[in-house]
MDTraj code that builds the backbone (N, CA, C; nanometers):
import mdtraj as md
import numpy as np

residues = "MET LYS PRO GLN ARG LEU VAL ASP LEU CYS ALA LEU LEU ALA LEU ALA LEU LEU ALA LEU SER ALA TYR LEU THR TRP SER SER ALA ASP PRO GLY SER ALA ARG PRO LYS VAL ASP PHE ASN GLY TYR THR VAL THR LYS ALA PRO LEU THR LEU ALA LEU ALA ALA VAL VAL ALA ILE VAL VAL THR LYS LEU ALA GLY THR ALA LEU ARG ARG VAL LEU GLY VAL VAL VAL LEU LEU MET GLY VAL ALA ALA ILE GLY VAL ALA LEU ASN VAL ARG PRO ASP ALA ASN GLU LEU GLY ARG ILE ARG PRO GLU LEU SER GLN ALA VAL THR ASP HIS VAL SER LEU THR GLY GLY PRO ALA PRO TRP PHE ALA LEU ALA GLY GLY VAL ALA LEU ALA ALA ALA GLY LEU ILE THR VAL LEU THR ALA HIS GLN TRP ARG ARG ALA THR ALA ARG TYR GLU ARG ASP PRO ALA ALA ALA PRO ALA ASP GLN TRP LYS ALA ILE ASP ALA GLY GLU ASP PRO THR LEU".split()
xyz = np.array([
    [0.0175, -1.4114, -2.7836],
    [-0.0086, -1.4007, -2.6412],
    [-0.1596, -1.3969, -2.6194],
    [-0.2042, -1.4689, -2.5186],
    [-0.3466, -1.4726, -2.4873],
    [-0.3919, -1.3355, -2.4355],
    [-0.5160, -1.2997, -2.4670],
    [-0.5663, -1.1695, -2.4214],
    [-0.5629, -1.1544, -2.2687],
    [-0.5905, -1.2633, -2.1971],
    [-0.5879, -1.2550, -2.0507],
    [-0.4488, -1.2190, -2.0012],
    [-0.3473, -1.2794, -2.0594],
    [-0.2082, -1.2514, -2.0193],
    [-0.1705, -1.1080, -2.0536],
    [-0.2161, -1.0606, -2.1695],
    [-0.1871, -0.9244, -2.2101],
    [-0.2528, -0.8235, -2.1153],
    [-0.3751, -0.8521, -2.0744],
    [-0.4443, -0.7654, -1.9783],
    [-0.3695, -0.7663, -1.8443],
    [-0.3266, -0.8849, -1.8008],
    [-0.2506, -0.8941, -1.6757],
    [-0.1219, -0.8128, -1.6835],
    [-0.0522, -0.8250, -1.7950],
    [0.0728, -0.7526, -1.8143],
    [0.0496, -0.6019, -1.8136],
    [-0.0521, -0.5566, -1.8852],
    [-0.0846, -0.4132, -1.8879],
    [-0.1249, -0.3622, -1.7500],
    [-0.2024, -0.4424, -1.6771],
    [-0.2466, -0.4008, -1.5436],
    [-0.1283, -0.3922, -1.4465],
    [-0.0379, -0.4886, -1.4532],
    [0.0798, -0.4838, -1.3654],
    [0.1711, -0.3675, -1.4017],
    [0.1879, -0.3428, -1.5307],
    [0.2675, -0.2288, -1.5744],
    [0.2050, -0.0978, -1.5267],
    [0.0737, -0.0877, -1.5394],
    [0.0034, 0.0323, -1.4939],
    [0.0179, 0.0505, -1.3435],
    [0.0041, -0.0588, -1.2681],
    [0.0203, -0.0500, -1.1225],
    [0.1604, -0.0020, -1.0874],
    [0.2620, -0.0578, -1.1522],
    [0.4000, -0.0174, -1.1228],
    [0.4239, 0.1295, -1.1575],
    [0.3787, 0.1724, -1.2744],
    [0.4017, 0.3106, -1.3163],
    [0.3242, 0.4106, -1.2305],
    [0.1992, 0.3793, -1.2007],
    [0.1191, 0.4711, -1.1196],
    [0.1693, 0.4757, -0.9752],
    [0.2124, 0.3626, -0.9220],
    [0.2685, 0.3624, -0.7871],
    [0.4006, 0.4385, -0.7840],
    [0.4802, 0.4229, -0.8882],
    [0.6060, 0.4958, -0.8960],
    [0.5821, 0.6459, -0.9043],
    [0.4765, 0.6844, -0.9751],
    [0.4454, 0.8275, -0.9852],
    [0.4046, 0.8862, -0.8506],
    [0.3561, 0.8016, -0.7606],
    [0.3183, 0.8506, -0.6281],
    [0.4402, 0.8818, -0.5417],
    [0.5524, 0.8192, -0.5717],
    [0.6705, 0.8370, -0.4874],
    [0.7781, 0.9236, -0.5506],
    [0.7694, 0.9503, -0.6793],
    [0.8652, 1.0386, -0.7446],
    [0.8221, 1.1840, -0.7295],
    [0.9125, 1.2736, -0.7632],
    [0.8856, 1.4170, -0.7514],
    [0.7863, 1.4614, -0.8579],
    [0.6766, 1.5184, -0.8120],
    [0.5738, 1.5704, -0.9018],
    [0.6023, 1.7172, -0.9321],
    [0.6466, 1.7883, -0.8285],
    [0.6748, 1.9296, -0.8427],
    [0.7797, 1.9695, -0.7397],
    [0.8646, 2.0663, -0.7751],
    [0.9645, 2.1198, -0.6829],
    [0.9429, 2.2697, -0.6706],
    [0.9605, 2.3192, -0.5495],
    [0.9428, 2.4617, -0.5243],
    [1.0689, 2.5181, -0.4600],
    [1.1143, 2.6292, -0.5148],
    [1.2314, 2.6976, -0.4603],
    [1.1855, 2.8333, -0.4083],
    [1.1801, 2.8480, -0.2751],
    [1.1320, 2.9751, -0.2198],
    [1.2338, 3.0877, -0.2282],
    [1.3565, 3.0580, -0.2671],
    [1.4596, 3.1621, -0.2782],
    [1.5093, 3.2057, -0.1416],
    [1.5874, 3.3130, -0.1384],
    [1.6416, 3.3704, -0.0147],
    [1.7155, 3.2649, 0.0681],
    [1.7905, 3.1792, 0.0017],
    [1.8718, 3.0752, 0.0667],
    [1.7891, 2.9756, 0.1483],
    [1.6615, 2.9693, 0.1231],
    [1.5783, 2.8676, 0.1886],
    [1.5924, 2.7363, 0.1127],
    [1.5726, 2.6243, 0.1810],
    [1.5893, 2.4956, 0.1111],
    [1.4777, 2.4709, 0.0091],
    [1.5155, 2.4026, -0.0972],
    [1.4204, 2.3642, -0.2015],
    [1.3285, 2.2558, -0.1459],
    [1.2000, 2.2624, -0.1811],
    [1.1016, 2.1676, -0.1307],
    [1.0507, 2.0833, -0.2475],
    [1.0608, 1.9505, -0.2327],
    [1.0103, 1.8586, -0.3339],
    [0.8765, 1.8012, -0.2882],
    [0.7836, 1.7896, -0.3817],
    [0.6526, 1.7316, -0.3544],
    [0.6382, 1.6042, -0.4363],
    [0.6193, 1.4925, -0.3672],
    [0.5991, 1.3675, -0.4413],
    [0.4536, 1.3599, -0.4883],
    [0.4267, 1.2639, -0.5729],
    [0.2939, 1.2514, -0.6309],
    [0.1849, 1.2261, -0.5290],
    [0.2185, 1.1534, -0.4231],
    [0.1172, 1.1230, -0.3225],
    [0.0816, 1.2471, -0.2412],
    [0.1742, 1.3404, -0.2280],
    [0.1457, 1.4653, -0.1582],
    [0.0579, 1.5557, -0.2436],
    [0.0846, 1.5582, -0.3727],
    [0.0104, 1.6454, -0.4640],
    [-0.1288, 1.5903, -0.4913],
    [-0.1354, 1.4621, -0.5267],
    [-0.2643, 1.3987, -0.5559],
    [-0.2555, 1.2500, -0.5258],
    [-0.3567, 1.1993, -0.4634],
    [-0.3603, 1.0568, -0.4309],
    [-0.4302, 0.9749, -0.5396],
    [-0.4758, 1.0412, -0.6435],
    [-0.5558, 0.9757, -0.7474],
    [-0.4829, 0.8645, -0.8223],
    [-0.3597, 0.8829, -0.8696],
    [-0.2983, 0.7745, -0.9488],
    [-0.2849, 0.6434, -0.8724],
    [-0.2393, 0.6492, -0.7498],
    [-0.2231, 0.5264, -0.6719],
    [-0.3581, 0.4631, -0.6402],
    [-0.4563, 0.5431, -0.6078],
    [-0.5903, 0.4924, -0.5790],
    [-0.6521, 0.4269, -0.7026],
    [-0.6370, 0.4907, -0.8170],
    [-0.6896, 0.4334, -0.9410],
    [-0.6187, 0.3030, -0.9756],
    [-0.4889, 0.2967, -0.9533],
    [-0.4143, 0.1743, -0.9834],
    [-0.4605, 0.0582, -0.8972],
    [-0.4762, 0.0822, -0.7692],
    [-0.5197, -0.0256, -0.6797],
    [-0.6618, -0.0713, -0.7117],
    [-0.7501, 0.0233, -0.7401],
    [-0.8877, -0.0127, -0.7755],
    [-0.8924, -0.0906, -0.9069],
    [-0.8093, -0.0528, -1.0015],
    [-0.8082, -0.1221, -1.1303],
    [-0.7544, -0.2641, -1.1168],
    [-0.6530, -0.2832, -1.0340],
    [-0.6003, -0.4182, -1.0143],
    [-0.7057, -0.5078, -0.9494],
    [-0.7810, -0.4538, -0.8564],
    [-0.8903, -0.5313, -0.7963],
    [-0.9935, -0.5670, -0.9035],
    [-1.0261, -0.4724, -0.9898],
    [-1.1229, -0.4997, -1.0968],
    [-1.0699, -0.6060, -1.1932],
    [-0.9409, -0.6034, -1.2228],
    [-0.8817, -0.7033, -1.3126],
    [-0.8870, -0.8411, -1.2486],
    [-0.8631, -0.8488, -1.1190],
    [-0.8709, -0.9776, -1.0493],
    [-1.0142, -1.0310, -1.0534],
    [-1.1105, -0.9440, -1.0353],
    [-1.2506, -0.9866, -1.0374],
    [-1.2906, -1.0342, -1.1768],
    [-1.2311, -0.9772, -1.2823],
    [-1.2653, -1.0224, -1.4175],
    [-1.2266, -1.1676, -1.4389],
    [-1.1305, -1.2161, -1.3647],
    [-1.0906, -1.3566, -1.3778],
    [-1.2024, -1.4508, -1.3331],
    [-1.2843, -1.4058, -1.2428],
    [-1.3902, -1.4884, -1.1858],
    [-1.5268, -1.4628, -1.2477],
    [-1.5374, -1.3574, -1.3277],
    [-1.6675, -1.3142, -1.3786],
    [-1.7015, -1.3804, -1.5117],
    [-1.8271, -1.3678, -1.5474],
    [-1.8736, -1.4125, -1.6782],
    [-1.8455, -1.3056, -1.7824],
    [-1.8831, -1.3322, -1.9045],
    [-1.8502, -1.2434, -2.0161],
    [-1.9108, -1.1039, -2.0003],
    [-2.0367, -1.0960, -1.9642],
    [-2.1025, -0.9653, -1.9522],
    [-2.0382, -0.8808, -1.8423],
    [-2.0136, -0.9416, -1.7278],
    [-1.9500, -0.8671, -1.6184],
    [-1.8064, -0.8296, -1.6538],
    [-1.7379, -0.9148, -1.7284],
    [-1.6024, -0.8822, -1.7744],
    [-1.6035, -0.7561, -1.8598],
    [-1.7020, -0.7476, -1.9476],
    [-1.7100, -0.6282, -2.0326],
    [-1.7399, -0.5024, -1.9508],
    [-1.8279, -0.5150, -1.8545],
    [-1.8593, -0.4004, -1.7676],
    [-1.7345, -0.3580, -1.6898],
    [-1.6638, -0.4554, -1.6330],
    [-1.5413, -0.4236, -1.5590],
    [-1.4329, -0.3689, -1.6517],
    [-1.4292, -0.4179, -1.7744],
    [-1.3345, -0.3639, -1.8718],
    [-1.3600, -0.2165, -1.8995],
    [-1.4877, -0.1800, -1.9106],
    [-1.5228, -0.0382, -1.9312],
    [-1.4825, 0.0436, -1.8087],
    [-1.5041, -0.0112, -1.6893],
    [-1.4653, 0.0592, -1.5664],
    [-1.3133, 0.0800, -1.5628],
    [-1.2371, -0.0227, -1.5974],
    [-1.0905, -0.0106, -1.5994],
    [-1.0476, 0.0895, -1.7059],
    [-1.1128, 0.0873, -1.8203],
    [-1.0834, 0.1843, -1.9259],
    [-1.1072, 0.3272, -1.8764],
    [-1.2178, 0.3486, -1.8066],
    [-1.2476, 0.4816, -1.7522],
    [-1.1477, 0.5224, -1.6448],
    [-1.1012, 0.4251, -1.5661],
    [-0.9976, 0.4562, -1.4663],
    [-0.8678, 0.4973, -1.5351],
    [-0.8357, 0.4326, -1.6448],
    [-0.7179, 0.4706, -1.7212],
    [-0.7299, 0.6111, -1.7772],
    [-0.8467, 0.6439, -1.8294],
    [-0.8705, 0.7793, -1.8811],
    [-0.8610, 0.8815, -1.7677],
    [-0.9128, 0.8462, -1.6500],
    [-0.9031, 0.9362, -1.5344],
    [-0.7571, 0.9570, -1.4936],
    [-0.6773, 0.8510, -1.4957],
    [-0.5355, 0.8635, -1.4612],
    [-0.4627, 0.9512, -1.5629],
    [-0.4988, 0.9376, -1.6903],
    [-0.4400, 1.0241, -1.7937],
    [-0.4791, 1.1699, -1.7685],
    [-0.6067, 1.1921, -1.7356],
    [-0.6532, 1.3274, -1.7054],
    [-0.5817, 1.3883, -1.5862],
    [-0.5605, 1.3092, -1.4825],
    [-0.4888, 1.3586, -1.3648],
    [-0.3456, 1.3945, -1.4029],
    [-0.2810, 1.3076, -1.4792],
    [-0.1421, 1.3326, -1.5180],
    [-0.1276, 1.4587, -1.6020],
    [-0.2253, 1.4863, -1.6857],
    [-0.2169, 1.6024, -1.7737],
    [-0.2631, 1.7322, -1.7081],
    [-0.3531, 1.7237, -1.6107],
    [-0.4152, 1.8456, -1.5575],
    [-0.3690, 1.8880, -1.4186],
    [-0.3125, 1.7982, -1.3411],
    [-0.2753, 1.8354, -1.2045],
    [-0.1361, 1.8976, -1.2051],
    [-0.1348, 2.0279, -1.1976],
    [-0.0112, 2.1051, -1.1867],
    [-0.0343, 2.2104, -1.0781],
    [0.0039, 2.1796, -0.9543],
    [-0.0240, 2.2735, -0.8456],
    [0.0554, 2.4033, -0.8613],
    [-0.0100, 2.5136, -0.8279],
    [0.0598, 2.6420, -0.8322],
    [0.1166, 2.6745, -0.6944],
    [0.1799, 2.7902, -0.6826],
    [0.2474, 2.8269, -0.5579],
    [0.1488, 2.8401, -0.4416],
    [0.0272, 2.8878, -0.4681],
    [-0.0708, 2.9018, -0.3603],
    [-0.1131, 2.7656, -0.3054],
    [-0.1353, 2.6691, -0.3945],
    [-0.1730, 2.5354, -0.3490],
    [-0.0599, 2.4705, -0.2700],
    [0.0608, 2.4839, -0.3190],
    [0.1748, 2.4264, -0.2482],
    [0.1987, 2.4976, -0.1157],
    [0.1660, 2.6273, -0.1100],
    [0.1784, 2.7023, 0.0149],
    [0.0812, 2.6526, 0.1211],
    [-0.0327, 2.6000, 0.0787],
    [-0.1268, 2.5417, 0.1748],
    [-0.0744, 2.4097, 0.2297],
    [-0.0031, 2.3351, 0.1456],
    [0.0528, 2.2074, 0.1906],
    [0.1729, 2.2309, 0.2818],
    [0.2611, 2.3214, 0.2416],
    [0.3815, 2.3533, 0.3195],
    [0.3813, 2.5028, 0.3496],
    [0.3563, 2.5420, 0.4733],
    [0.3442, 2.6840, 0.5083],
    [0.4681, 2.7684, 0.4758],
    [0.5869, 2.7084, 0.4701],
    [0.7069, 2.7881, 0.4413],
    [0.7096, 2.8401, 0.2974],
    [0.6157, 2.7947, 0.2142],
    [0.6066, 2.8432, 0.0768],
    [0.4953, 2.9454, 0.0573],
    [0.4284, 2.9846, 0.1646],
    [0.3159, 3.0774, 0.1506],
    [0.3651, 3.2175, 0.1168],
    [0.2752, 3.2986, 0.0633],
    [0.3073, 3.4357, 0.0242],
    [0.3488, 3.5214, 0.1446],
    [0.3033, 3.4839, 0.2646],
    [0.3388, 3.5609, 0.3839],
    [0.4861, 3.5438, 0.4191],
    [0.5443, 3.4310, 0.3839],
    [0.6830, 3.4017, 0.4207],
    [0.7804, 3.4403, 0.3105],
    [0.7404, 3.4213, 0.1869],
    [0.8320, 3.4455, 0.0752],
    [0.7650, 3.5305, -0.0316],
    [0.8450, 3.6072, -0.1039],
    [0.7901, 3.6937, -0.2093],
    [0.7641, 3.6176, -0.3383],
    [0.8542, 3.5266, -0.3727],
    [0.8428, 3.4577, -0.5006],
    [0.8851, 3.3115, -0.4840],
    [0.8062, 3.2224, -0.5403],
    [0.8382, 3.0807, -0.5384],
    [0.8492, 3.0342, -0.6837],
    [0.9651, 2.9788, -0.7192],
    [0.9784, 2.9267, -0.8554],
    [0.9488, 2.7771, -0.8529],
    [0.8646, 2.7352, -0.9465],
    [0.8210, 2.5957, -0.9529],
    [0.8825, 2.5265, -1.0732],
    [0.9198, 2.4015, -1.0528],
    [0.9656, 2.3164, -1.1625],
    [0.8922, 2.1834, -1.1524],
    [0.8696, 2.1231, -1.2660],
    [0.8011, 1.9941, -1.2686],
    [0.8995, 1.8796, -1.2512],
    [0.8464, 1.7674, -1.2104],
    [0.9280, 1.6475, -1.1947],
    [0.8852, 1.5398, -1.2928],
    [0.9440, 1.4212, -1.2828],
    [0.9123, 1.3136, -1.3772],
    [0.7830, 1.2380, -1.3468],
    [0.7275, 1.2562, -1.2294],
    [0.6125, 1.1758, -1.1872],
    [0.4912, 1.1863, -1.2787],
    [0.4544, 1.3035, -1.3301],
    [0.3378, 1.3085, -1.4188],
    [0.3552, 1.2235, -1.5451],
    [0.4771, 1.2104, -1.5927],
    [0.5018, 1.1279, -1.7118],
    [0.4800, 0.9803, -1.6807],
    [0.5215, 0.9373, -1.5618],
    [0.4970, 0.7992, -1.5209],
    [0.3473, 0.7745, -1.5025],
    [0.2774, 0.8731, -1.4472],
    [0.1325, 0.8605, -1.4301],
    [0.0625, 0.8550, -1.5652],
    [0.1112, 0.9328, -1.6612],
    [0.0530, 0.9313, -1.7955],
    [0.0732, 0.7939, -1.8608],
    [0.1934, 0.7400, -1.8528],
    [0.2206, 0.6081, -1.9105],
    [0.1384, 0.4999, -1.8401],
    [0.1242, 0.5109, -1.7081],
    [0.0420, 0.4152, -1.6340],
    [-0.1044, 0.4245, -1.6722],
    [-0.1532, 0.5450, -1.6946],
    [-0.2917, 0.5628, -1.7385],
    [-0.3156, 0.5037, -1.8768],
    [-0.2183, 0.5188, -1.9658],
    [-0.2302, 0.4602, -2.1001],
    [-0.2321, 0.3070, -2.0902],
    [-0.1446, 0.2494, -2.0068],
    [-0.1421, 0.1037, -1.9894],
    [-0.2734, 0.0540, -1.9287],
    [-0.3280, 0.1304, -1.8356],
    [-0.4547, 0.0930, -1.7732],
    [-0.5699, 0.1009, -1.8733],
    [-0.5713, 0.2049, -1.9547],
    [-0.6745, 0.2172, -2.0575],
    [-0.6624, 0.1036, -2.1594],
    [-0.5397, 0.0661, -2.1922],
    [-0.5193, -0.0462, -2.2854],
    [-0.5713, -0.1767, -2.2249],
    [-0.5470, -0.1982, -2.0970],
    [-0.5972, -0.3191, -2.0301],
    [-0.7498, -0.3235, -2.0339],
    [-0.8136, -0.2110, -2.0084],
    [-0.9595, -0.2056, -2.0127],
    [-1.0137, -0.2279, -2.1525],
    [-0.9501, -0.1688, -2.2523],
    [-0.9951, -0.1843, -2.3905],
    [-0.9780, -0.3290, -2.4380],
    [-0.8658, -0.3900, -2.4054],
    [-0.8445, -0.5298, -2.4439],
    [-0.9467, -0.6198, -2.3753],
    [-0.9775, -0.5903, -2.2500],
    [-1.0776, -0.6690, -2.1781],
    [-1.2143, -0.6592, -2.2452],
    [-1.2536, -0.5393, -2.2813],
    [-1.3843, -0.5205, -2.3464],
    [-1.3904, -0.5940, -2.4800],
    [-1.2840, -0.5856, -2.5572],
    [-1.2851, -0.6437, -2.6915],
    [-1.2700, -0.7954, -2.6932],
    [-1.2068, -0.8528, -2.5915],
    [-1.1788, -0.9967, -2.5946],
    [-1.2453, -1.0746, -2.4817],
    [-1.3407, -1.0167, -2.4136],
    [-1.4031, -1.0830, -2.2982],
    [-1.4682, -1.2155, -2.3356],
    [-1.5189, -1.2268, -2.4557],
    [-1.5865, -1.3499, -2.4978],
    [-1.4879, -1.4652, -2.5207],
    [-1.3593, -1.4363, -2.5358],
    [-1.2590, -1.5399, -2.5605],
    [-1.1992, -1.5972, -2.4326],
    [-1.2210, -1.5322, -2.3208],
    [-1.1574, -1.5743, -2.1963],
    [-1.2204, -1.7028, -2.1456],
    [-1.1375, -1.7861, -2.0887],
    [-1.1854, -1.9086, -2.0271],
    [-1.2318, -1.8784, -1.8854],
    [-1.3405, -1.9400, -1.8475],
    [-1.3898, -1.9193, -1.7111],
    [-1.2936, -1.9817, -1.6122],
    [-1.2790, -1.9211, -1.4980],
    [-1.1853, -1.9699, -1.3977],
    [-1.2278, -2.1045, -1.3414],
    [-1.3576, -2.1294, -1.3338],
    [-1.4055, -2.2539, -1.2731],
    [-1.4286, -2.3645, -1.3745],
    [-1.4120, -2.3376, -1.5020],
    [-1.4388, -2.4387, -1.6039],
    [-1.3457, -2.5597, -1.5886],
    [-1.2270, -2.5390, -1.5402],
    [-1.1317, -2.6481, -1.5244],
    [-1.1796, -2.7501, -1.4219],
    [-1.2509, -2.7066, -1.3234],
    [-1.2888, -2.7940, -1.2133],
    [-1.4311, -2.8490, -1.2253],
    [-1.5003, -2.8133, -1.3302],
    [-1.6353, -2.8654, -1.3482],
    [-1.6285, -3.0055, -1.4088],
    [-1.7191, -3.0902, -1.3659],
    [-1.7181, -3.2276, -1.4174],
    [-1.8000, -3.2358, -1.5450],
    [-1.7737, -3.3403, -1.6189],
    [-1.8455, -3.3646, -1.7424],
    [-1.9877, -3.4085, -1.7071],
    [-2.0915, -3.3367, -1.7533],
    [-2.2280, -3.3739, -1.7157],
    [-2.2690, -3.5110, -1.7702],
    [-2.2029, -3.5579, -1.8751],
    [-2.2390, -3.6879, -1.9311],
    [-2.1847, -3.8031, -1.8473],
    [-2.0813, -3.7763, -1.7702],
    [-2.0206, -3.8831, -1.6895],
    [-2.1063, -3.9098, -1.5663],
    [-2.1282, -4.0357, -1.5401],
    [-2.2047, -4.0754, -1.4216],
    [-2.1119, -4.0715, -1.3004],
    [-2.1690, -4.0501, -1.1815],
    [-2.0842, -4.0493, -1.0618],
    [-2.0051, -4.1792, -1.0443],
    [-2.0618, -4.2904, -1.0858],
    [-1.9895, -4.4177, -1.0730],
    [-1.8663, -4.4187, -1.1625],
    [-1.8769, -4.3572, -1.2822],
    [-1.7622, -4.3510, -1.3720],
    [-1.6501, -4.2669, -1.3112],
    [-1.6884, -4.1619, -1.2407],
    [-1.5870, -4.0774, -1.1773],
    [-1.5158, -4.1521, -1.0651],
    [-1.5904, -4.2308, -0.9879],
    [-1.5268, -4.3093, -0.8823],
    [-1.4325, -4.4121, -0.9413],
    [-1.4708, -4.4725, -1.0527],
    [-1.3826, -4.5686, -1.1183],
    [-1.2559, -4.5013, -1.1688],
    [-1.2695, -4.3790, -1.2196],
    [-1.1513, -4.3052, -1.2650],
    [-1.0579, -4.2743, -1.1491],
    [-1.1140, -4.2381, -1.0344],
    [-1.0304, -4.2109, -0.9161],
    [-0.9615, -4.3375, -0.8717],
    [-1.0332, -4.4506, -0.8709],
    [-0.9716, -4.5786, -0.8333],
    [-0.8592, -4.6166, -0.9280],
    [-0.8716, -4.5776, -1.0559],
    [-0.7685, -4.6083, -1.1535],
    [-0.6515, -4.5116, -1.1469],
    [-0.6584, -4.4117, -1.0580],
    [-0.5494, -4.3149, -1.0428],
    [-0.5609, -4.1923, -1.1330],
    [-0.6751, -4.1744, -1.1966],
    [-0.6956, -4.0584, -1.2837],
    [-0.7699, -3.9496, -1.2068],
    [-0.7495, -3.8262, -1.2501],
    [-0.8196, -3.7142, -1.1881],
    [-0.9363, -3.6757, -1.2779],
    [-1.0605, -3.6974, -1.2370],
    [-1.1748, -3.6673, -1.3243],
    [-1.2006, -3.5184, -1.3435],
    [-1.1347, -3.4311, -1.2676],
    [-1.1569, -3.2876, -1.2824],
    [-1.0734, -3.2275, -1.3931],
    [-0.9779, -3.3017, -1.4482],
    [-0.8934, -3.2477, -1.5548],
    [-0.9533, -3.2675, -1.6898],
])
top = md.Topology()
chain = top.add_chain()
for i, resn in enumerate(residues, 1):
    res = top.add_residue(resn, chain, resSeq=i)
    for name in ("N", "CA", "C"):
        top.add_atom(name, md.element.get_by_symbol(name[0]), res)
traj = md.Trajectory(xyz[None], top)
């Protein structure tokens, strides 16, 4: 598989996993006393995974148009975004006080004890961060092998303009 395709695949996988982590349950809170259980999705807890995914996909698209040096710089940026997504997935665990600020019915003034349970979203964010870091690392290591996006449409400098017109008259495409 070509490195460009592998980077595209990793970036799309990362986007899907990080976006999914924004909509799945990140944390659940049970205030007790027959009150309803409150679920917090990833976007409520932290907007970082989805934001990092969208920014990384934009950076991957720009690498298609960039030269080798800029590709490597963007690869490092995508790698750092992946590391940031991994850090968010591992470190963001809101406690009862933080959740009480988001939803007042969970505050200490209303309830004595809130039991918290984790959801699957941090695991999806972790996997998405790993895929994003892999995309950035592959980009950095293989940037010199990528074909330029505009190379297909550039004309042969040795060909004279008259030769190109003759090729068009003959039904050939001189840009291929």
